[in-house]
C-alpha positions as a printed Julia matrix, in Angstrom:
270×3 Matrix{Float64}:
 -4.33  27.61   -6.65
 -4.96  26.22   -3.35
 -2.88  26.65   -0.43
 -3.25  26.49    3.05
 -1.79  28.01    5.98
 -0.62  31.91    6.39
  0.18  33.7     3.24
  2.33  37.13    3.18
  1.47  39.54    0.93
  5.04  40.84   -0.32
  6.25  39.79   -2.97
  6.25  36.24   -3.95
  7.08  35.01   -0.6
  4.16  32.89    0.8
  4.12  31.19    3.97
  2.34  27.59    4.6
  2.62  27.07    8.32
  6.19  26.91    9.16
  7.35  26.7     5.43
  8.53  29.59    3.32
  8.21  29.5    -0.26
 10.02  32.18   -2.89
  8.18  32.02   -6.14
 10.21  32.55   -9.07
  7.5   32.8   -11.77
  3.63  31.94  -11.71
  2.84  29.07  -13.16
 -0.18  28.11  -15.64
 -0.01  24.19  -15.41
 -2.39  21.37  -17.14
 -2.28  17.95  -15.26
  1.54  18.55  -14.56
  3.86  15.2   -13.35
  5.72  15.96  -10.22
  8.62  13.93   -9.58
 10.45  13.75   -6.48
 13.91  13.24   -5.95
 15.21  14.36   -2.53
 18.58  13.15   -0.61
 18.21   9.7     0.95
 19.83   6.45    0.88
 22.28   6.63   -1.55
 21.35  10.0    -2.78
 19.89   7.41   -5.54
 16.5    9.46   -6.01
 18.25  12.78   -5.93
 20.74  12.01   -8.61
 17.84  11.2   -10.66
 15.96  14.72  -10.25
 19.52  16.29  -10.87
 20.0   14.27  -13.87
 16.48  15.54  -15.23
 16.79  19.08  -14.01
 20.3   19.68  -15.84
 19.4   17.53  -19.2
 16.13  18.61  -19.8
 17.34  22.17  -19.28
 14.2   22.54  -16.29
 14.21  26.28  -14.88
 13.49  27.17  -11.02
 10.58  28.06  -10.05
 10.28  27.89   -6.07
 12.64  27.95   -3.54
 11.56  26.26   -0.36
 12.79  26.99    3.3
 11.9   26.49    7.24
 13.27  26.31   10.58
 12.72  22.78   10.65
 15.8   21.62    7.95
 18.48  20.39    9.58
 20.29  22.76   11.64
 23.66  23.18    9.42
 25.06  25.12    6.78
 26.94  24.25    3.33
 30.4   25.93    2.51
 29.74  26.28   -1.02
 32.87  26.35   -3.98
 33.58  29.96   -3.04
 34.26  28.69    0.57
 31.39  30.81    1.49
 28.61  29.3     3.3
 24.75  28.42    1.9
 21.62  27.75    3.92
 20.03  24.29    2.99
 17.43  24.6     0.57
 14.75  22.7    -1.5
 13.8   23.41   -4.82
 11.07  23.03   -7.29
 11.7   23.11  -11.22
  9.58  23.12  -14.39
 10.1   21.59  -17.65
  7.16  21.28  -20.59
  8.31  18.14  -22.22
  6.53  16.28  -25.12
  3.39  18.65  -24.85
  3.51  17.79  -20.99
  3.85  19.45  -17.68
  6.7   18.33  -15.47
  7.71  19.78  -11.89
 10.65  18.65  -10.7
 11.27  18.47   -6.49
 14.99  18.32   -5.55
 17.47  19.56   -2.78
 20.33  19.83   -0.32
 17.78  17.95    2.42
 14.62  16.72    3.36
 12.73  17.3     6.67
 13.95  14.99    9.16
 11.62  14.4    12.04
  8.07  12.91   11.89
  5.84  16.3    12.14
  7.82  18.55   10.03
  8.01  15.77    7.27
  4.31  15.43    7.14
  3.59  19.03    7.28
  6.26  19.42    4.64
  4.27  16.63    2.47
  0.93  17.92    2.86
  1.95  21.63    1.8
  3.78  20.54   -1.28
  0.31  18.23   -1.83
 -1.4   21.54   -1.42
  0.75  23.2    -4.11
  0.12  20.16   -6.48
 -4.26  19.66   -6.13
 -3.9   23.61   -7.16
 -2.41  22.5   -10.39
 -4.19  19.86  -10.53
 -1.71  17.51  -10.57
 -2.22  14.43  -12.38
  0.24  11.93  -11.39
  3.4   11.72   -8.7
  6.85   9.61   -8.98
  8.27   9.31   -6.3
 12.38   8.22   -6.07
 14.3    6.46   -3.62
 16.81   3.42   -2.86
 16.6   -0.03   -0.9
 19.47  -0.57    1.24
 21.5   -3.68    0.22
 24.12  -5.14    2.75
 26.45  -5.73   -0.42
 27.31  -3.36   -3.69
 24.8   -4.52   -6.33
 26.24  -4.85   -9.91
 22.91  -5.04  -11.79
 20.99  -3.07   -9.32
 16.69  -4.2    -9.74
 14.07  -1.3    -9.74
 10.65  -1.8    -7.85
  7.42  -0.29   -7.95
  4.53   0.44   -5.24
  2.38   3.2    -5.34
 -1.28   3.93   -4.17
 -3.23   2.36   -7.39
 -2.51  -0.89   -8.71
 -3.59   0.42  -12.8
 -1.1    2.72  -12.39
  1.5    0.62  -10.4
  1.33  -2.15  -13.85
  2.12   0.55  -16.0
  5.65   0.24  -14.78
  5.65  -3.73  -15.21
  6.4   -3.62  -18.62
  9.63  -1.43  -18.46
 11.2   -4.67  -16.44
  9.97  -3.24  -13.05
  9.68  -5.64  -10.07
  6.24  -4.7    -8.82
  6.27  -7.53   -6.05
  7.37  -5.92   -2.88
  5.86  -7.22    0.1
  8.04  -9.19    2.03
 11.09  -7.56    0.33
 10.66  -3.57    1.16
 10.4   -2.39    4.32
  8.86   0.94    5.34
  9.76   3.9     2.99
 10.31   6.43    5.24
 10.7   10.24    4.65
  8.88  12.47    1.7
  8.97   9.54   -0.64
  6.75   7.54    0.84
  4.51  10.28    2.76
  3.45  11.89   -0.65
  2.73   8.24   -2.27
  0.44   7.29    0.97
 -0.87  10.66    1.58
 -1.87  11.67   -1.89
 -4.38   8.94   -2.21
 -6.55  10.83    0.08
 -6.67  13.21   -3.03
 -7.42  11.08   -5.61
 -3.78  11.71   -7.14
 -2.04   8.56   -8.14
  1.12   8.08   -7.32
  4.13   5.67   -7.7
  7.12   5.12   -5.95
 10.34   3.74   -7.58
 13.13   2.34   -6.01
 16.75   1.04   -6.94
 18.61  -1.42   -5.11
 21.98   0.47   -3.83
 24.4   -0.32   -1.06
 23.27   0.3     2.36
 26.29   2.31    3.32
 25.35   5.87    4.4
 28.51   7.31    2.61
 27.6    5.24   -0.14
 26.42   6.64   -4.04
 23.87   4.96   -5.61
 24.74   5.83   -8.85
 24.44   2.22  -10.84
 20.45   2.29   -9.45
 20.33   6.13  -10.39
 21.06   4.83  -13.83
 18.42   1.69  -13.76
 15.63   4.49  -12.98
 16.82   6.84  -15.22
 16.33   4.5   -18.39
 12.38   3.39  -16.81
 11.56   7.58  -16.6
 13.11   7.78  -20.51
 10.73   4.72  -21.61
  8.37   5.8   -19.45
  8.17   9.87  -20.55
 10.25   9.67  -23.26
 12.55  11.97  -21.92
 15.54  10.54  -24.22
 18.02  11.41  -21.55
 21.05   9.97  -22.31
 23.15   7.42  -20.19
 26.81   9.27  -21.53
 27.91  11.28  -18.65
 26.33   8.79  -15.59
 28.12   5.53  -16.93
 31.43   8.38  -17.16
 30.94   8.92  -13.31
 30.23   5.05  -12.73
 33.51   3.97  -14.02
 35.11   6.86  -12.27
 33.91   5.96   -9.49
 35.01   2.06   -9.68
 38.35   3.31  -10.66
 38.75   5.83   -7.43
 36.41   3.24   -4.99
 37.65  -0.5    -4.82
 34.85  -2.98   -3.2
 36.23  -2.9    -0.09
 37.12  -0.14    0.36
 34.48   2.31   -0.82
 32.84   2.41    2.68
 36.05   4.17    4.54
 36.82   6.42    1.53
 34.16   7.49   -0.82
 32.69  11.29   -0.34
 30.2   12.54   -2.03
 32.05  15.48   -2.92
 33.44  13.06   -5.5
 30.63  13.99   -8.43
 31.68  17.61   -8.72
 28.67  18.25  -11.12
 26.65  17.27   -8.27
 28.12  19.5    -6.0
 24.66  19.84   -3.65
 24.78  15.78   -2.72
 26.91  16.58    0.23
 23.34  15.72    2.42
 24.21  12.08    3.96
 20.33  10.44    3.8
C-alpha cells in the first residue's frame, strides 16, 4: 500500500502529514469501490453512507483524525464529549470489495481539504481502487418533493453508466462548484487514472434541513448500480415522521438534526 508522509512505527497508528490513521485491521483488497459520504449540504451524502454501512453490516477498518478538523467536540448519548472523527468501513458484497468513508465532519479550509483528499487517494491507489463515488446535495430555494439526481465525473464513459438509472448527466449551467472532499476526490483522482463520479441529489438549501428525500433517490441509484438490495422501508418511515413533525413553512426554524436518532452522528451542519 502506497503511503506518503511520515509513518509512525508504534502499533497500527500511521501518520500521513497532519493526519493520523488508526487502522483496525490490515486489508487485502482487490480493486475496491470507494464510496464517500461526508457531511455536507442537507447531509445527503452522510445519510446515504451511514445507511449503507448499517444495512450492509460493514465493519470499521480505519479512524482518521487531524488537528485541522473543526475545533469542537460532540456530546454523546451518555452526556460525555467525543472528538470529531472520520471513519472508513469495509464490506465485501457480491464478490466485490467496498470501502465507505463517513464521519462527523470534513476538513473545512482549502489546504486541509486538499491534504486530506490526497492522503485518501494515496490509500486508494495503494489498494488499486477501481472507482470512486462521491455523494452530496444540490441546494434548492424550496423543498423538492421529488428530488432529481445528477451525475458528473472525470470520465465520460463512467458517467454514461449512470444515465440508464434515470440520472441526469447534463449539469453544465445547473450545478455550480462542488465544494469540499466530494468534489476534490473526483477532480484529483483523474491525475491518478482512477475513474470517479459524483452523485448529487436536489435538497433544500437551508443549513438545518435534513435531505432524506434526496438521500433516498441516491440510494435507489446505488442499489441498481451495485445490487446492494437496500430496503427503503426505514428511510421511508423517517421521511414520514419528518413530514409529520415539520411543515414546510416552519422546517427552517424548528428542524434539528437530532430528530434522526439512528444517525446520531449527523449533528454537523454542512
